[in-house]
N, C-alpha and C positions, 0 to 999 in steps of 0.2 A: 505493499500500501505506499503510497509516494506521501513525502510530507507535507500538510495541508497549508493552505492560502496566510492562515493564522500563524502559522510555525514562521513563516517568514515576515509579513507584514502588518499585521495586524495594528503594530506598536510602533509604526511607520512614524507617525508625528509624538512630538517628545510632548506634545499639549493634547490633543483630542483627536479624535478618528470616528468618522462617521463609517458603519460597517450593513453593508446590506449583503443578503443573498441568496442563493437560489437551492442549496441542499446543504444539510448539516456536515459540519465538517468536527476530526477527531480531537488527539491531542496537539497539546500547543506548545511552543519552543520560537519564541519570539528572538530576534539576532538585530533588526533594524534599529531597533530601540537603541540600542548602544552608537549605531550610527549614527542618528538623529543626537544624539546628546552633545556629538563632537560639534556642532552648526547650530545649536541651537541660539538664540542672542539671550536668554535667561541664566540659564547655569552654567557655571566655566567646566574647564574637562578637568578640574580637580573632584567634579562631582563624582567621577568613577571611582571611588574607594575600593581597598582591598578588599573589603568586607563584600562589597555585591560584586568583585569578579570571585570572591570565594566561594559564595552566596549561587552563582551562576556555573560557579565550576561541577558544584553538586545536582544541581539541577540540570544543566544540559548533557546533551550526549559526549562524548568525548572524543567523537573526529570534528568538531564543531573548535577543536578548542585555535585550530591553526587560523579559521575564520574570526575569531576573536581577536586573536593575535594581530591578524592584517589589518582589521579597523581600528586599532590604538597605531598600528605603526604608519596606516595613511591619512591619518587625522590631519596632517597638516597639509596634503593634497587636497583632501576633503572640502577644507576652510577656505583653498586658492580657489577650487570650481566657485565656492558660494562668491567669495571676493569681486568675480569677474563677472558673475550672475548680478549681485548686487549693485556693481555700477551703472549697469545699462539701464538709463531711465524709462522704464516700460511703461508710461503713464498713459493706460487708455481712454483716461478719460481727455485727455488731449491731444485735439487733433495736431500740432504741431509734434509730439511726441511718438506719432502715431509710425515714422520709421525707424524708431528706438524701439518700439514694440514686435516689430516684425522681427529684428536685428536679434532680439531676445528669445524670437522661439526660432529660429535660425543656429544660433549658439548652443540650444537644448538639443534639435535636432543633430547639431555634428557631434555635439557628447555622447549623444544615441549610438549614433552612427559608429563613434569610437568602439563604442564597448560590442560589437557586433549584433544591436540589432535593427531590424527590419524599418525603416522607415519615411514618415509620408507628411508631409506640409502640406494640407489639407485648405485649398482654399474656399472660403465663405461667401465671397461678393462681395455686392457693394451694403456701406454703413445706411439702415434705413435712416431716412431725414437725411442723408449725407452723403449724398449721391458721388459727390466728389471724393469723398474714402471709403478705399478699401475695408475690410475687415481684415485682420491679421489673422494669419491661417492656422489653423486648428492641427498639434504635433499627436501623429498617431504612430504610436510604435508598437512594434510586438519583438519580444524578446523570447526565444525558446518555441517549438512544438512538436513536444513531446507528447502523443495520443495519451502514453501510461500517466500523464502529469494532467493536473488541474489547471485552469485556465482564471486568471484573474484580472480583471479589470482595474485600475486605477486611474482616478481623475484628482488633476492638479492645476494651479492654473500660474502663469508667469507674467500677467500684468500686474502692474501695481495702483497704490492710490497715491495722488500728487503728495509732496513733500519738500519742504525749505527748512531752510537752519531758522530761518525768521520766526517757522510754528511753533518754536520750541524745542526743536532737536538740541543736545547738548555735543553733535558731533553732524559734520556731513551727512547726510541722510543717505547719500546714494557714495558715501565710502564705507566701507567696512571696517568698523573699530574695535580696538577691545579697551575694555574700561580697569582699574585695577583689579578686578577679583577676578577676570579673566573672562569677564562676557562678553559676548558678539553682539554691535548693535547695525544694524544695517533695515535701508526700507527694504519687503520683501524677504528678511530672515526669517521671519518667522511666517508671513503672511503674504507668498505660499513658495516661493524661490528654493527655500530652505526645503521644506518637503517634499517637495518635487526634486530637488535632487538627492535628497535620501534615498530613491528609488535607484539613483546611480550607482549613488555610493553602494548601496547596496550590490547589484550587478557586482563592481567591482572589484569588490572586497571580498564575494565567494570567489572570481575568475583569479586572481593572483592568490590564494589559498588553496586555491584546487580543490575548492568543493563544490560540491554540484548544487546547480540552484532548482531548488524542488519544485517548483513552480513553474506554468507558463506564464506572461505576463502581457498583457494588453495595457497601454497608455493613454490615454487620453487628455493632452495638456493645451488649453486654450488662452487665448491672452485679449480674453474681454470679460473678464469674470468681474472685473470691479466697474464693468460700464453693462450690467443688466447680462451679461452670457449672451449679447445678441449672437444669433448666427447657431449657436451651440445645439437648441433645440429640431430644429432641421437638422442637423447632421446625424443627430442619438436617433432621431426616427427612421431619417432613410438609411442607416447602417445597422438598425439594431438587431435585424435577421440576417446582415452580411459581414461588416468586420467584428460588431463585438457577437455576434451569434454563439460563439462558443463559451464565453466567458461565465464562469458558472458563481462569482460572486465579486461585489465590489468592493473599492476603500477610498476614500473619499479623506485626501489628507491635508484639511484647512481649515482649523478650529483649534481653541483656545483650551488652555486651564483656565479653573477660575484663581489659583493664585501659586507659585513659585513649588508647591510640596506633593501635590496631590494628583495622579493623573486622572484624567477623564476619559468617559466614552459616551459620546452625545448622541441619544437618542429623539432627537428632536429640533426644527430649526424653525424661526419662524421665518413668514415670506415677505417679500417687500412691494409694493404698488409706489411706483416715484409718479407726482404728478408735477406740472406747471400751468400756474393762474396767468395768463397774459394779459395785461390791459395796454391799452393804446389809445390817446388822446389829439394833440397835436402832428401837423405833419410834421415836424424835427422839434429838435432838442429847441428849450429855449431859456431865454436869460431872465434870472428869476428877478432881476432889479427893473426889467422893464413890461415882464408878464405876468410877475407875480402878482395873485390878485385879480388878476384879469380871464384865466382861464384855467378852468376845471385841470388838475394835475392826475397823471398817474398815477404816480407813487404814493397819493396819500390814497387813495381807493385801495390800493393795494397791500399797502401796510394793515388797514381796517380791516379787510377780508383776510390777510394769513393772520392777524391775531384774537381773528372768530373762531379758528379751528382748533385751539388746545388751551386750557387754562394752563395756570403757574404748576399745579400740583399733577401736570400728565393728562389729564382728564378730555379726550375726545368729545367734543363738543357738536361732533353730526350725526344726527337721529340715525339709526340702521345698523352702526359697527359695533355697539354690544352687544346688543341684541342678537349679533349671529356667533358670540363665542362659545365654545363649547364650555359644560359646566365642569367643574375639577370634582375629579372621583377620589374616594377614601383610599386607592394605592396609590394614586399620586399626591397626595396629599404627603403620605407619610414618605415622600424620597427625599422633601426637604431636611429632615431635621436632623440629618445623618452628615451633611454634606459640609466638607471641607471649604466653610465660607467664614469671614467675618466682615464686619461693618467696615473694623481700621482697615485692612487690607484694600476696599472700595474707593473709603479715606482716602488712602495714600493712591491709589491709581489717579482718583482726582483729582488730587491736589487741592483737597478744599471737603466742606463737610456737605456741599449742596445736596445731599441725597433728598429724594422724597419721602420715603419712607426711614425711619431710627433702626427697624429689625432686619433680620435677613431673610426671614422668609417670605414674607410681604413684598423684598427687593427682590428677590431672585425669583417668584413670580408673575414680579412687573418686567420685567428682563425677558423672561422665557417665554411665560403662558397667557398674557397680556395684550394685546394691540399698543401699538404707542405709537403717535405723530410727532414729526422733527420738522421742525421749519429749519432750510437748508442756506437759502442767499436769495440775492435778490442781482437776475441780470439784466443789464441796461443801465444801473443805478452807480452814482459815484461812491468807490469805495476807496481812492488811493490816499496817501496821509497828504494831510495840506486840507485848504480849503477851495471850492469850487460850486459857484453859485447856480448851476444849471439848471433845468427843469426837465426830466427825460420825458422824452416822447410818448416811448415805449419799455416797459419793465415787464420780467417776468420771473415769478418769485416762484421759488422750487421746494416742495415739503415731499415725506412718504408718509404712508403706513405699514410699520411693521404688522403682518397679518401674522393670524393663528387659527386653530381646528375651533369652530368648523365655518369660517369667511371662505368665501366665495368671490373668486375676482371679479368677475363679472358683475355681480350685486353691490361689492363693496364699493366699485367703480358710479355705479349710478346713484349709489347714497350722496358719496362726493360731489358729482358733478350739481344733483339737486339744492344741495346743499349751498352752494359757493353760489350755485344761478340766483336762489333765493336770497343771500343777503346781497350780492351786486342790485339788484332791483328792488332792494329798501336803500341803497344809496340816493338813487334818484339821480344818478350820473349821468354826463352826455359823454363820456368816454363809452370807451367798446372792451369788453370783456370775454376771453372762450378761458376754459380747464379742459384740462387732457391730460390723461395718462401716458409717461414717456415708456416706459417699460411695466410689466405686472413676473414677479415670482411668488409660487407659491408654493406655501410654507409645506412641512416635512415633521410627520412621528410616527415613530415604529413602538413597540412592546418591549421597553429593556429588558424584562422577563423572558425573550423568545431566546430560543440555545445558541443566537450566534452573540449577544450582546455577553456569554453567559460563559460562554468559548474567549471570549474579546479578554472577560475581566477573570479569567483564571492566565491567561497568559500578563497581563499587568502586574498581576501580584507574583509572578514567578520571575521577572524583570526587576520589579520595586520594589518589592517585598511589602507590598502593601494593599489593600484593595482598592480598583477606582472608584470616585466619583459614577453615576450617573445623573448626565444634565442633559439640561435642555440647551440652546442657546438662541440670543436675540436675531440672528442671521448674518448673511454677508452682506 
């Protein structure tokens, strides 16, 4: 019987993984977790203590000793691979950075080819709403084709969110840096270039150690995850019974631990509906010294609309949203009590004590299983340092709703459109307004009692020496 997927990859993420399976898998001997610890920006390499090595030696098969030694000896190479990836500013939301996103995909493809994988850069066509832009390709790769082994599909993304040092970074975000504790920092090191490269590191360490890779790997790495995964759904539908047909399980390496001490297994994610409210008035931008007090201003209307969506305590003001949310079950409620999470840790992450709730349970439920509405910005408004007295002719407000079971995308959109249109009508403005969804992603939830999570939990315990927390997450 060949070793299972979980023996190789269930714990690829140093923070959290989503596991989706088509059939039961047996015993667990995770090995990639060690590789991932070498490149994670949180813990330092010194975390791999002799106690953990001894624990692994007792639990793992003797033939894996060479593999573990190879992981340690290759650590510098793995970190250098991450350094090169972090240096590519593959920001999918920035049109000007699209060549860099493509360059990151090509870098990943070349690294995989060097390791002997069969690789294809699959084009996705034009970006919806921006026909002048090509979507970055999806990197499809296959490593191994042994019919006696299981075939595992792994997903990740090679694009990142925007980052500037002025945003609050202590170091340049696109330069991998190491602090005094040996921790590594850089945009994408955890989300999600580090996790993606962890799979490559696993392959390389097996090769150099002369240890047979126990499964066939299918890889699907996209470059638009941070911008709604545009084009990915169509690709998956097209290839579900073709390229991905022999996949027996899926591992998504793209989530977080709650803190820095205890691993997590994620059994649910909130979805995301992203909206724009566009208000137009004058035919061109105006000077407030000349036209202030004479023309109705789009910015005034927009800020009133945006301010009506949610209150200070995060309560969504749109009718029909809360009514869609599934009730909390007794089983779910019992999961929160034992989770390794403190409000002090959250306050440290926030850099303040401005949390909506003061207790752990309500805070986690607000983050994981209830919807939230966030205001993100206003396009067309003056935002640079200094003073400018312009009246913008058109402004576009951006906001999103994190959706949860049992919310429906279409029904939620209808509620949003109706509410915003009603609020605008109350303004009796002569300006024009339109509201629309830019992109929508559905929530996902599984049962943490399913056998696949039981298997993953055993894997975590064998490597980390502790049981994992079962968590949901706020969404990507």
